[in-house]
N, C-alpha and C positions, 0 to 999 in steps of 0.2 A: 445469464441473468445477473449474477453477482457483479460481473464486469460492467454491465450497463448501469447498475445501481451505483457503483463506485465512480463511474464516469460522470453521471449526473450530479451526485452529491459532492464529489471532489472538486468540481468546478468552482463552487462558491468558496470553499476553503482556500483553494489556490489563488483565486482572485483577491482574497484578503491578504494573502502572503506576498503576492507580487503586485507591484504598482501597475504594470502593463497588462491589460486584459488579454491582449493577443498572446503574450508570453504565457500567461496562466492557462489559456486554452490549449496552447501547443504542449505545454508540460502535461496537462491533463490527458491529452490524446496519447502522448508517449507513454504515460503511466498505464493507461488502459491497454495499449498494445503489449507492454511489458507484462502486465498481469495475465493476459490471455496466453502469451508465449510460455510463461512460467507454468501456468496450469496445464497446458498441453504437454509440456516437457515432463512434468511430474506424473501426469496420467500415463504417458508413454513408458516411463521408467517403472512405475508401479505395476502396470499391466504385465510386464515381463517377469516380475519377481515371484519367487516361489514362497508362499506363505504356509507355515506348518500348522494348519488348522484342519478340522474335519468338515468336509462338505463345501459345496460351491457357494452357498449362501454366506457362510462364515468367512470364506475367502474374500468375497465381494465386500462384505461389511468391514472387514479388517483393512482392506486396501483403501476403501473410501474413508475410513477413519484416519489412516495415515495421511492421505491427501488433505483432508480437512485440517488436521493438526499442523501440517507444514504450511498451508495457506494462512492459517491463523497466526502462526509465528511470523511469517513474512509480512502480513498486514500489520501486526502489532509493531514490528520493527520500523516499517515505513511511517506509521503514525507517530511513533516516538521520535523519529528523525524530523518529521515535519513539525512536530510540537516544539522541538528544540530550535528549529529554524525560526518558528513563529516567536518564541520567547526572545531569541537573540535579536530579531528584527524589532520587537517592541522595545528592547533595551536601547538599541541604536536610535530609535525614534525619540526616546526620552532624553538621551544624551544630546541630540540635536536641539530639542526643545529647551532643555536646561543644561547648558554647557557647564563643565567642571569649574571654570573661573567665575561663574555667575552665582554660585551658591553662597 
């Protein structure tokens, strides 16, 4: 569900970042696949870990919390990177519009 949400919401963001709509769609699809692979990998690793808590419910909640924290950090890192790309691209557009010699 989260992957689908990122896929649909991320398309608009990437289309603004890239001039080519096809390139933005391709990058969006690749990011969605990457997200799903990372989630499955994390779930696989977490499912085999021994968590020192009492009871099965606490174990599941602890493992779920670790997965959500890791995904949150990963998502934040990606958004930070895309934000920097967006800022750099806007600066380049301004430099093209107002060259250094024309000031």
